[in-house]
PDBQT receptor file of N, H, CA, C and O in Angstrom, charges set to zero:
ATOM      1  N   UNK A   1    -135.965  65.264 150.794  1.00  0.00    +0.000 N 
ATOM      2  CA  UNK A   1    -134.740  65.960 151.111  1.00  0.00    +0.000 C 
ATOM      3  C   UNK A   1    -134.859  66.504 152.533  1.00  0.00    +0.000 C 
ATOM      4  O   UNK A   1    -135.931  66.934 152.959  1.00  0.00    +0.000 OA
ATOM      5  N   UNK A   2    -133.764  66.478 153.245  1.00  0.00    +0.000 N 
ATOM      6  H   UNK A   2    -132.894  66.129 152.899  1.00  0.00    +0.000 HD
ATOM      7  CA  UNK A   2    -133.758  66.991 154.614  1.00  0.00    +0.000 C 
ATOM      8  C   UNK A   2    -133.450  68.486 154.639  1.00  0.00    +0.000 C 
ATOM      9  O   UNK A   2    -132.768  69.019 153.763  1.00  0.00    +0.000 OA
ATOM     10  N   UNK A   3    -133.969  69.137 155.660  1.00  0.00    +0.000 N 
ATOM     11  H   UNK A   3    -134.523  68.704 156.372  1.00  0.00    +0.000 HD
ATOM     12  CA  UNK A   3    -133.702  70.545 155.928  1.00  0.00    +0.000 C 
ATOM     13  C   UNK A   3    -133.564  70.682 157.444  1.00  0.00    +0.000 C 
ATOM     14  O   UNK A   3    -134.112  69.866 158.185  1.00  0.00    +0.000 OA
ATOM     15  N   UNK A   4    -132.860  71.673 157.906  1.00  0.00    +0.000 N 
ATOM     16  H   UNK A   4    -132.414  72.336 157.304  1.00  0.00    +0.000 HD
ATOM     17  CA  UNK A   4    -132.713  71.883 159.342  1.00  0.00    +0.000 C 
ATOM     18  C   UNK A   4    -133.932  72.622 159.877  1.00  0.00    +0.000 C 
ATOM     19  O   UNK A   4    -134.301  73.677 159.361  1.00  0.00    +0.000 OA
ATOM     20  N   UNK A   5    -134.548  72.071 160.901  1.00  0.00    +0.000 N 
ATOM     21  H   UNK A   5    -134.248  71.214 161.320  1.00  0.00    +0.000 HD
ATOM     22  CA  UNK A   5    -135.718  72.704 161.497  1.00  0.00    +0.000 C 
ATOM     23  C   UNK A   5    -135.281  73.967 162.241  1.00  0.00    +0.000 C 
ATOM     24  O   UNK A   5    -134.364  73.911 163.060  1.00  0.00    +0.000 OA
ATOM     25  N   UNK A   6    -135.925  75.106 161.968  1.00  0.00    +0.000 N 
ATOM     26  H   UNK A   6    -136.670  75.152 161.303  1.00  0.00    +0.000 HD
ATOM     27  CA  UNK A   6    -135.551  76.343 162.654  1.00  0.00    +0.000 C 
ATOM     28  C   UNK A   6    -136.006  76.401 164.103  1.00  0.00    +0.000 C 
ATOM     29  O   UNK A   6    -135.559  77.275 164.846  1.00  0.00    +0.000 OA
ATOM     30  N   UNK A   7    -136.887  75.490 164.528  1.00  0.00    +0.000 N 
ATOM     31  H   UNK A   7    -137.249  74.780 163.924  1.00  0.00    +0.000 HD
ATOM     32  CA  UNK A   7    -137.363  75.495 165.909  1.00  0.00    +0.000 C 
ATOM     33  C   UNK A   7    -136.562  74.542 166.788  1.00  0.00    +0.000 C 
ATOM     34  O   UNK A   7    -136.044  74.950 167.828  1.00  0.00    +0.000 OA
ATOM     35  N   UNK A   8    -136.453  73.279 166.383  1.00  0.00    +0.000 N 
ATOM     36  H   UNK A   8    -136.874  72.948 165.538  1.00  0.00    +0.000 HD
ATOM     37  CA  UNK A   8    -135.777  72.304 167.245  1.00  0.00    +0.000 C 
ATOM     38  C   UNK A   8    -134.402  71.906 166.721  1.00  0.00    +0.000 C 
ATOM     39  O   UNK A   8    -133.670  71.184 167.398  1.00  0.00    +0.000 OA
ATOM     40  N   UNK A   9    -134.043  72.368 165.527  1.00  0.00    +0.000 N 
ATOM     41  H   UNK A   9    -134.637  72.955 164.978  1.00  0.00    +0.000 HD
ATOM     42  CA  UNK A   9    -132.746  72.133 164.889  1.00  0.00    +0.000 C 
ATOM     43  C   UNK A   9    -132.494  70.675 164.511  1.00  0.00    +0.000 C 
ATOM     44  O   UNK A   9    -131.361  70.308 164.202  1.00  0.00    +0.000 OA
ATOM     45  N   UNK A  10    -133.525  69.849 164.532  1.00  0.00    +0.000 N 
ATOM     46  H   UNK A  10    -134.446  70.148 164.783  1.00  0.00    +0.000 HD
ATOM     47  CA  UNK A  10    -133.387  68.473 164.050  1.00  0.00    +0.000 C 
ATOM     48  C   UNK A  10    -133.708  68.453 162.563  1.00  0.00    +0.000 C 
ATOM     49  O   UNK A  10    -133.977  69.496 161.968  1.00  0.00    +0.000 OA
ATOM     50  N   UNK A  11    -133.678  67.263 161.962  1.00  0.00    +0.000 N 
ATOM     51  H   UNK A  11    -133.459  66.416 162.446  1.00  0.00    +0.000 HD
ATOM     52  CA  UNK A  11    -133.916  67.139 160.526  1.00  0.00    +0.000 C 
ATOM     53  C   UNK A  11    -135.400  67.242 160.206  1.00  0.00    +0.000 C 
ATOM     54  O   UNK A  11    -136.205  66.426 160.655  1.00  0.00    +0.000 OA
ATOM     55  N   UNK A  12    -135.744  68.247 159.432  1.00  0.00    +0.000 N 
ATOM     56  H   UNK A  12    -135.090  68.910 159.067  1.00  0.00    +0.000 HD
ATOM     57  CA  UNK A  12    -137.098  68.403 158.899  1.00  0.00    +0.000 C 
ATOM     58  C   UNK A  12    -137.089  67.857 157.474  1.00  0.00    +0.000 C 
ATOM     59  O   UNK A  12    -136.028  67.588 156.911  1.00  0.00    +0.000 OA
ATOM     60  N   UNK A  13    -138.262  67.699 156.904  1.00  0.00    +0.000 N 
ATOM     61  H   UNK A  13    -139.124  67.917 157.361  1.00  0.00    +0.000 HD
ATOM     62  CA  UNK A  13    -138.381  67.138 155.566  1.00  0.00    +0.000 C 
ATOM     63  C   UNK A  13    -138.882  68.202 154.597  1.00  0.00    +0.000 C 
ATOM     64  O   UNK A  13    -139.876  68.878 154.861  1.00  0.00    +0.000 OA
ATOM     65  N   UNK A  14    -138.189  68.340 153.481  1.00  0.00    +0.000 N 
ATOM     66  H   UNK A  14    -137.382  67.791 153.267  1.00  0.00    +0.000 HD
ATOM     67  CA  UNK A  14    -138.627  69.188 152.379  1.00  0.00    +0.000 C 
ATOM     68  C   UNK A  14    -139.310  68.277 151.374  1.00  0.00    +0.000 C 
ATOM     69  O   UNK A  14    -138.702  67.318 150.898  1.00  0.00    +0.000 OA
ATOM     70  N   UNK A  15    -140.559  68.560 151.045  1.00  0.00    +0.000 N 
ATOM     71  H   UNK A  15    -141.052  69.339 151.432  1.00  0.00    +0.000 HD
ATOM     72  CA  UNK A  15    -141.300  67.673 150.149  1.00  0.00    +0.000 C 
ATOM     73  C   UNK A  15    -140.699  67.657 148.739  1.00  0.00    +0.000 C 
ATOM     74  O   UNK A  15    -139.912  68.532 148.378  1.00  0.00    +0.000 OA
ATOM     75  N   UNK A  16    -141.079  66.660 147.961  1.00  0.00    +0.000 N 
ATOM     76  H   UNK A  16    -141.718  65.949 148.254  1.00  0.00    +0.000 HD
ATOM     77  CA  UNK A  16    -140.520  66.468 146.624  1.00  0.00    +0.000 C 
ATOM     78  C   UNK A  16    -140.809  67.631 145.681  1.00  0.00    +0.000 C 
ATOM     79  O   UNK A  16    -140.042  67.867 144.748  1.00  0.00    +0.000 OA
ATOM     80  N   UNK A  17    -141.887  68.352 145.904  1.00  0.00    +0.000 N 
ATOM     81  H   UNK A  17    -142.510  68.160 146.663  1.00  0.00    +0.000 HD
ATOM     82  CA  UNK A  17    -142.235  69.486 145.054  1.00  0.00    +0.000 C 
ATOM     83  C   UNK A  17    -141.526  70.774 145.478  1.00  0.00    +0.000 C 
ATOM     84  O   UNK A  17    -141.674  71.814 144.837  1.00  0.00    +0.000 OA
ATOM     85  N   UNK A  18    -140.754  70.692 146.567  1.00  0.00    +0.000 N 
ATOM     86  H   UNK A  18    -140.634  69.847 147.089  1.00  0.00    +0.000 HD
ATOM     87  CA  UNK A  18    -140.033  71.829 147.135  1.00  0.00    +0.000 C 
ATOM     88  C   UNK A  18    -141.001  72.979 147.435  1.00  0.00    +0.000 C 
ATOM     89  O   UNK A  18    -140.781  74.120 147.029  1.00  0.00    +0.000 OA
ATOM     90  N   UNK A  19    -142.075  72.648 148.157  1.00  0.00    +0.000 N 
ATOM     91  H   UNK A  19    -142.254  71.721 148.488  1.00  0.00    +0.000 HD
ATOM     92  CA  UNK A  19    -143.069  73.662 148.508  1.00  0.00    +0.000 C 
ATOM     93  C   UNK A  19    -143.290  73.783 150.007  1.00  0.00    +0.000 C 
ATOM     94  O   UNK A  19    -143.684  74.847 150.484  1.00  0.00    +0.000 OA
ATOM     95  N   UNK A  20    -143.042  72.703 150.768  1.00  0.00    +0.000 N 
ATOM     96  H   UNK A  20    -142.721  71.839 150.380  1.00  0.00    +0.000 HD
ATOM     97  CA  UNK A  20    -143.346  72.695 152.199  1.00  0.00    +0.000 C 
ATOM     98  C   UNK A  20    -142.210  72.020 152.975  1.00  0.00    +0.000 C 
ATOM     99  O   UNK A  20    -141.656  71.011 152.538  1.00  0.00    +0.000 OA
ATOM    100  N   UNK A  21    -141.876  72.594 154.129  1.00  0.00    +0.000 N 
ATOM    101  H   UNK A  21    -142.325  73.414 154.484  1.00  0.00    +0.000 HD
ATOM    102  CA  UNK A  21    -140.916  72.006 155.059  1.00  0.00    +0.000 C 
ATOM    103  C   UNK A  21    -141.688  71.596 156.306  1.00  0.00    +0.000 C 
ATOM    104  O   UNK A  21    -142.414  72.404 156.884  1.00  0.00    +0.000 OA
ATOM    105  N   UNK A  22    -141.533  70.333 156.723  1.00  0.00    +0.000 N 
ATOM    106  H   UNK A  22    -140.944  69.676 156.253  1.00  0.00    +0.000 HD
ATOM    107  CA  UNK A  22    -142.232  69.826 157.905  1.00  0.00    +0.000 C 
ATOM    108  C   UNK A  22    -141.238  69.121 158.815  1.00  0.00    +0.000 C 
ATOM    109  O   UNK A  22    -140.357  68.393 158.359  1.00  0.00    +0.000 OA
ATOM    110  N   UNK A  23    -141.402  69.356 160.118  1.00  0.00    +0.000 N 
ATOM    111  H   UNK A  23    -142.118  69.948 160.489  1.00  0.00    +0.000 HD
ATOM    112  CA  UNK A  23    -140.593  68.671 161.119  1.00  0.00    +0.000 C 
ATOM    113  C   UNK A  23    -141.504  67.730 161.903  1.00  0.00    +0.000 C 
ATOM    114  O   UNK A  23    -142.485  68.157 162.512  1.00  0.00    +0.000 OA
ATOM    115  N   UNK A  24    -141.167  66.463 161.876  1.00  0.00    +0.000 N 
ATOM    116  H   UNK A  24    -140.371  66.116 161.381  1.00  0.00    +0.000 HD
ATOM    117  CA  UNK A  24    -141.973  65.473 162.587  1.00  0.00    +0.000 C 
ATOM    118  C   UNK A  24    -141.607  65.400 164.073  1.00  0.00    +0.000 C 
ATOM    119  O   UNK A  24    -142.284  64.720 164.844  1.00  0.00    +0.000 OA
ATOM    120  N   UNK A  25    -140.548  66.090 164.474  1.00  0.00    +0.000 N 
ATOM    121  H   UNK A  25    -139.998  66.643 163.848  1.00  0.00    +0.000 HD
ATOM    122  CA  UNK A  25    -140.134  66.086 165.874  1.00  0.00    +0.000 C 
ATOM    123  C   UNK A  25    -140.920  67.117 166.688  1.00  0.00    +0.000 C 
ATOM    124  O   UNK A  25    -141.430  66.806 167.764  1.00  0.00    +0.000 OA
ATOM    125  N   UNK A  26    -141.014  68.352 166.166  1.00  0.00    +0.000 N 
ATOM    126  H   UNK A  26    -140.599  68.605 165.292  1.00  0.00    +0.000 HD
ATOM    127  CA  UNK A  26    -141.659  69.420 166.944  1.00  0.00    +0.000 C 
ATOM    128  C   UNK A  26    -142.955  69.929 166.312  1.00  0.00    +0.000 C 
ATOM    129  O   UNK A  26    -143.663  70.732 166.919  1.00  0.00    +0.000 OA
ATOM    130  N   UNK A  27    -143.269  69.471 165.100  1.00  0.00    +0.000 N 
ATOM    131  H   UNK A  27    -142.693  68.819 164.606  1.00  0.00    +0.000 HD
ATOM    132  CA  UNK A  27    -144.507  69.889 164.458  1.00  0.00    +0.000 C 
ATOM    133  C   UNK A  27    -144.388  71.142 163.605  1.00  0.00    +0.000 C 
ATOM    134  O   UNK A  27    -145.392  71.623 163.079  1.00  0.00    +0.000 OA
ATOM    135  N   UNK A  28    -143.188  71.678 163.457  1.00  0.00    +0.000 N 
ATOM    136  H   UNK A  28    -142.372  71.288 163.884  1.00  0.00    +0.000 HD
ATOM    137  CA  UNK A  28    -142.991  72.851 162.609  1.00  0.00    +0.000 C 
ATOM    138  C   UNK A  28    -143.441  72.542 161.187  1.00  0.00    +0.000 C 
ATOM    139  O   UNK A  28    -143.193  71.451 160.674  1.00  0.00    +0.000 OA
ATOM    140  N   UNK A  29    -144.105  73.509 160.550  1.00  0.00    +0.000 N 
ATOM    141  H   UNK A  29    -144.306  74.396 160.967  1.00  0.00    +0.000 HD
ATOM    142  CA  UNK A  29    -144.494  73.383 159.150  1.00  0.00    +0.000 C 
ATOM    143  C   UNK A  29    -144.553  74.779 158.552  1.00  0.00    +0.000 C 
ATOM    144  O   UNK A  29    -145.120  75.695 159.148  1.00  0.00    +0.000 OA
ATOM    145  N   UNK A  30    -143.965  74.938 157.369  1.00  0.00    +0.000 N 
ATOM    146  H   UNK A  30    -143.505  74.194 156.884  1.00  0.00    +0.000 HD
ATOM    147  CA  UNK A  30    -143.976  76.237 156.690  1.00  0.00    +0.000 C 
ATOM    148  C   UNK A  30    -143.811  76.031 155.192  1.00  0.00    +0.000 C 
ATOM    149  O   UNK A  30    -143.249  75.035 154.737  1.00  0.00    +0.000 OA
ATOM    150  N   UNK A  31    -144.318  77.003 154.441  1.00  0.00    +0.000 N 
ATOM    151  H   UNK A  31    -144.775  77.812 154.811  1.00  0.00    +0.000 HD
ATOM    152  CA  UNK A  31    -144.049  77.015 153.008  1.00  0.00    +0.000 C 
ATOM    153  C   UNK A  31    -142.553  77.201 152.836  1.00  0.00    +0.000 C 
ATOM    154  O   UNK A  31    -141.898  77.820 153.674  1.00  0.00    +0.000 OA
ATOM    155  N   UNK A  32    -142.016  76.668 151.753  1.00  0.00    +0.000 N 
ATOM    156  H   UNK A  32    -142.548  76.165 151.072  1.00  0.00    +0.000 HD
ATOM    157  CA  UNK A  32    -140.572  76.724 151.532  1.00  0.00    +0.000 C 
ATOM    158  C   UNK A  32    -140.058  78.161 151.513  1.00  0.00    +0.000 C 
ATOM    159  O   UNK A  32    -139.008  78.443 152.092  1.00  0.00    +0.000 OA
ATOM    160  N   UNK A  33    -140.776  79.072 150.861  1.00  0.00    +0.000 N 
ATOM    161  H   UNK A  33    -141.628  78.842 150.391  1.00  0.00    +0.000 HD
ATOM    162  CA  UNK A  33    -140.340  80.469 150.820  1.00  0.00    +0.000 C 
ATOM    163  C   UNK A  33    -140.292  81.084 152.217  1.00  0.00    +0.000 C 
ATOM    164  O   UNK A  33    -139.373  81.842 152.527  1.00  0.00    +0.000 OA
ATOM    165  N   UNK A  34    -141.274  80.764 153.062  1.00  0.00    +0.000 N 
ATOM    166  H   UNK A  34    -142.021  80.149 152.810  1.00  0.00    +0.000 HD
ATOM    167  CA  UNK A  34    -141.283  81.252 154.439  1.00  0.00    +0.000 C 
ATOM    168  C   UNK A  34    -140.132  80.645 155.240  1.00  0.00    +0.000 C 
ATOM    169  O   UNK A  34    -139.504  81.318 156.057  1.00  0.00    +0.000 OA
ATOM    170  N   UNK A  35    -139.868  79.363 154.991  1.00  0.00    +0.000 N 
ATOM    171  H   UNK A  35    -140.378  78.816 154.327  1.00  0.00    +0.000 HD
ATOM    172  CA  UNK A  35    -138.749  78.675 155.647  1.00  0.00    +0.000 C 
ATOM    173  C   UNK A  35    -137.432  79.376 155.300  1.00  0.00    +0.000 C 
ATOM    174  O   UNK A  35    -136.603  79.613 156.179  1.00  0.00    +0.000 OA
ATOM    175  N   UNK A  36    -137.243  79.705 154.028  1.00  0.00    +0.000 N 
ATOM    176  H   UNK A  36    -137.917  79.513 153.314  1.00  0.00    +0.000 HD
ATOM    177  CA  UNK A  36    -136.015  80.388 153.618  1.00  0.00    +0.000 C 
ATOM    178  C   UNK A  36    -135.854  81.727 154.329  1.00  0.00    +0.000 C 
ATOM    179  O   UNK A  36    -134.750  82.080 154.744  1.00  0.00    +0.000 OA
ATOM    180  N   UNK A  37    -136.937  82.465 154.471  1.00  0.00    +0.000 N 
ATOM    181  H   UNK A  37    -137.834  82.178 154.134  1.00  0.00    +0.000 HD
ATOM    182  CA  UNK A  37    -136.883  83.751 155.173  1.00  0.00    +0.000 C 
ATOM    183  C   UNK A  37    -136.498  83.553 156.643  1.00  0.00    +0.000 C 
ATOM    184  O   UNK A  37    -135.695  84.317 157.177  1.00  0.00    +0.000 OA
ATOM    185  N   UNK A  38    -137.064  82.535 157.298  1.00  0.00    +0.000 N 
ATOM    186  H   UNK A  38    -137.717  81.915 156.863  1.00  0.00    +0.000 HD
ATOM    187  CA  UNK A  38    -136.709  82.243 158.692  1.00  0.00    +0.000 C 
ATOM    188  C   UNK A  38    -135.226  81.919 158.823  1.00  0.00    +0.000 C 
ATOM    189  O   UNK A  38    -134.558  82.390 159.743  1.00  0.00    +0.000 OA
ATOM    190  N   UNK A  39    -134.720  81.116 157.899  1.00  0.00    +0.000 N 
ATOM    191  H   UNK A  39    -135.263  80.733 157.152  1.00  0.00    +0.000 HD
ATOM    192  CA  UNK A  39    -133.314  80.729 157.969  1.00  0.00    +0.000 C 
ATOM    193  C   UNK A  39    -132.403  81.918 157.667  1.00  0.00    +0.000 C 
ATOM    194  O   UNK A  39    -131.321  82.023 158.246  1.00  0.00    +0.000 OA
ATOM    195  N   UNK A  40    -132.822  82.819 156.766  1.00  0.00    +0.000 N 
ATOM    196  H   UNK A  40    -133.700  82.734 156.296  1.00  0.00    +0.000 HD
ATOM    197  CA  UNK A  40    -132.037  84.027 156.496  1.00  0.00    +0.000 C 
ATOM    198  C   UNK A  40    -131.934  84.880 157.759  1.00  0.00    +0.000 C 
ATOM    199  O   UNK A  40    -130.870  85.422 158.059  1.00  0.00    +0.000 OA
ATOM    200  N   UNK A  41    -133.041  84.997 158.497  1.00  0.00    +0.000 N 
ATOM    201  H   UNK A  41    -133.905  84.557 158.253  1.00  0.00    +0.000 HD
ATOM    202  CA  UNK A  41    -133.032  85.762 159.742  1.00  0.00    +0.000 C 
ATOM    203  C   UNK A  41    -132.074  85.141 160.757  1.00  0.00    +0.000 C 
ATOM    204  O   UNK A  41    -131.361  85.857 161.460  1.00  0.00    +0.000 OA
ATOM    205  N   UNK A  42    -132.059  83.810 160.832  1.00  0.00    +0.000 N 
ATOM    206  H   UNK A  42    -132.638  83.228 160.261  1.00  0.00    +0.000 HD
ATOM    207  CA  UNK A  42    -131.148  83.126 161.764  1.00  0.00    +0.000 C 
ATOM    208  C   UNK A  42    -129.702  83.396 161.403  1.00  0.00    +0.000 C 
ATOM    209  O   UNK A  42    -128.879  83.655 162.280  1.00  0.00    +0.000 OA
ATOM    210  N   UNK A  43    -129.384  83.337 160.107  1.00  0.00    +0.000 N 
ATOM    211  H   UNK A  43    -130.053  83.126 159.394  1.00  0.00    +0.000 HD
ATOM    212  CA  UNK A  43    -128.014  83.601 159.664  1.00  0.00    +0.000 C 
ATOM    213  C   UNK A  43    -127.651  85.053 159.971  1.00  0.00    +0.000 C 
ATOM    214  O   UNK A  43    -126.537  85.336 160.411  1.00  0.00    +0.000 OA
ATOM    215  N   UNK A  44    -128.587  85.969 159.740  1.00  0.00    +0.000 N 
ATOM    216  H   UNK A  44    -129.492  85.739 159.382  1.00  0.00    +0.000 HD
ATOM    217  CA  UNK A  44    -128.336  87.373 160.054  1.00  0.00    +0.000 C 
ATOM    218  C   UNK A  44    -128.024  87.570 161.529  1.00  0.00    +0.000 C 
ATOM    219  O   UNK A  44    -127.147  88.359 161.880  1.00  0.00    +0.000 OA
ATOM    220  N   UNK A  45    -128.737  86.859 162.394  1.00  0.00    +0.000 N 
ATOM    221  H   UNK A  45    -129.450  86.218 162.109  1.00  0.00    +0.000 HD
ATOM    222  CA  UNK A  45    -128.477  86.928 163.829  1.00  0.00    +0.000 C 
ATOM    223  C   UNK A  45    -127.115  86.370 164.185  1.00  0.00    +0.000 C 
ATOM    224  O   UNK A  45    -126.433  86.895 165.065  1.00  0.00    +0.000 OA
ATOM    225  N   UNK A  46    -126.717  85.312 163.507  1.00  0.00    +0.000 N 
ATOM    226  H   UNK A  46    -127.271  84.886 162.792  1.00  0.00    +0.000 HD
ATOM    227  CA  UNK A  46    -125.404  84.724 163.756  1.00  0.00    +0.000 C 
ATOM    228  C   UNK A  46    -124.302  85.689 163.340  1.00  0.00    +0.000 C 
ATOM    229  O   UNK A  46    -123.283  85.797 164.022  1.00  0.00    +0.000 OA
ATOM    230  N   UNK A  47    -124.497  86.387 162.232  1.00  0.00    +0.000 N 
ATOM    231  H   UNK A  47    -125.325  86.299 161.678  1.00  0.00    +0.000 HD
ATOM    232  CA  UNK A  47    -123.507  87.355 161.757  1.00  0.00    +0.000 C 
ATOM    233  C   UNK A  47    -123.387  88.514 162.742  1.00  0.00    +0.000 C 
ATOM    234  O   UNK A  47    -122.279  88.962 163.040  1.00  0.00    +0.000 OA
ATOM    235  N   UNK A  48    -124.510  88.998 163.246  1.00  0.00    +0.000 N 
ATOM    236  H   UNK A  48    -125.410  88.634 163.005  1.00  0.00    +0.000 HD
ATOM    237  CA  UNK A  48    -124.489  90.114 164.199  1.00  0.00    +0.000 C 
ATOM    238  C   UNK A  48    -123.793  89.725 165.498  1.00  0.00    +0.000 C 
ATOM    239  O   UNK A  48    -123.154  90.564 166.134  1.00  0.00    +0.000 OA
ATOM    240  N   UNK A  49    -123.910  88.463 165.895  1.00  0.00    +0.000 N 
ATOM    241  H   UNK A  49    -124.428  87.782 165.379  1.00  0.00    +0.000 HD
ATOM    242  CA  UNK A  49    -123.332  88.016 167.154  1.00  0.00    +0.000 C 
ATOM    243  C   UNK A  49    -121.912  87.473 167.006  1.00  0.00    +0.000 C 
ATOM    244  O   UNK A  49    -121.308  87.055 167.994  1.00  0.00    +0.000 OA
ATOM    245  N   UNK A  50    -121.379  87.474 165.801  1.00  0.00    +0.000 N 
ATOM    246  H   UNK A  50    -121.870  87.813 164.999  1.00  0.00    +0.000 HD
ATOM    247  CA  UNK A  50    -120.033  86.963 165.558  1.00  0.00    +0.000 C 
ATOM    248  C   UNK A  50    -119.006  87.847 166.240  1.00  0.00    +0.000 C 
ATOM    249  O   UNK A  50    -119.057  89.073 166.135  1.00  0.00    +0.000 OA
ATOM    250  N   UNK A  51    -118.075  87.215 166.940  1.00  0.00    +0.000 N 
ATOM    251  H   UNK A  51    -118.035  86.220 167.026  1.00  0.00    +0.000 HD
ATOM    252  CA  UNK A  51    -117.033  87.950 167.649  1.00  0.00    +0.000 C 
ATOM    253  C   UNK A  51    -115.684  87.488 167.118  1.00  0.00    +0.000 C 
ATOM    254  O   UNK A  51    -115.186  86.444 167.539  1.00  0.00    +0.000 OA
ATOM    255  N   UNK A  52    -115.078  88.248 166.196  1.00  0.00    +0.000 N 
ATOM    256  H   UNK A  52    -115.483  89.096 165.854  1.00  0.00    +0.000 HD
ATOM    257  CA  UNK A  52    -113.805  87.827 165.613  1.00  0.00    +0.000 C 
ATOM    258  C   UNK A  52    -112.618  87.927 166.570  1.00  0.00    +0.000 C 
ATOM    259  O   UNK A  52    -111.509  87.530 166.214  1.00  0.00    +0.000 OA
ATOM    260  N   UNK A  53    -112.830  88.446 167.767  1.00  0.00    +0.000 N 
ATOM    261  H   UNK A  53    -113.731  88.769 168.056  1.00  0.00    +0.000 HD
ATOM    262  CA  UNK A  53    -111.741  88.583 168.724  1.00  0.00    +0.000 C 
ATOM    263  C   UNK A  53    -111.485  87.302 169.519  1.00  0.00    +0.000 C 
ATOM    264  O   UNK A  53    -110.562  87.254 170.332  1.00  0.00    +0.000 OA
ATOM    265  N   UNK A  54    -112.290  86.271 169.292  1.00  0.00    +0.000 N 
ATOM    266  H   UNK A  54    -113.040  86.310 168.631  1.00  0.00    +0.000 HD
ATOM    267  CA  UNK A  54    -112.089  85.006 170.011  1.00  0.00    +0.000 C 
ATOM    268  C   UNK A  54    -110.788  84.359 169.544  1.00  0.00    +0.000 C 
ATOM    269  O   UNK A  54    -110.390  84.525 168.391  1.00  0.00    +0.000 OA
ATOM    270  N   UNK A  55    -110.135  83.634 170.422  1.00  0.00    +0.000 N 
ATOM    271  H   UNK A  55    -110.458  83.500 171.359  1.00  0.00    +0.000 HD
ATOM    272  CA  UNK A  55    -108.911  82.937 170.077  1.00  0.00    +0.000 C 
ATOM    273  C   UNK A  55    -109.170  81.956 168.954  1.00  0.00    +0.000 C 
ATOM    274  O   UNK A  55    -110.195  81.274 168.942  1.00  0.00    +0.000 OA
ATOM    275  N   UNK A  56    -108.244  81.883 168.007  1.00  0.00    +0.000 N 
ATOM    276  H   UNK A  56    -107.412  82.437 168.016  1.00  0.00    +0.000 HD
ATOM    277  CA  UNK A  56    -108.369  80.955 166.903  1.00  0.00    +0.000 C 
ATOM    278  C   UNK A  56    -108.908  81.585 165.638  1.00  0.00    +0.000 C 
ATOM    279  O   UNK A  56    -108.970  80.924 164.601  1.00  0.00    +0.000 OA
ATOM    280  N   UNK A  57    -109.294  82.834 165.695  1.00  0.00    +0.000 N 
ATOM    281  H   UNK A  57    -109.243  83.371 166.537  1.00  0.00    +0.000 HD
ATOM    282  CA  UNK A  57    -109.810  83.501 164.493  1.00  0.00    +0.000 C 
ATOM    283  C   UNK A  57    -108.800  84.486 163.972  1.00  0.00    +0.000 C 
ATOM    284  O   UNK A  57    -109.047  85.149 162.965  1.00  0.00    +0.000 OA
TER     285      UNK A  57
């Protein structure tokens, strides 16, 4: 299964046991639980930087 790499944003691979995420592009590797925490932090940063005053919102 594919996952988004938190470092290079390309497709990383989630192993069949759903325990490890590895990116063959940049060498990123993390346990799945650690990967989820990294992605939660990224989403939190996106929410903090959201500007609803932009045109179209």
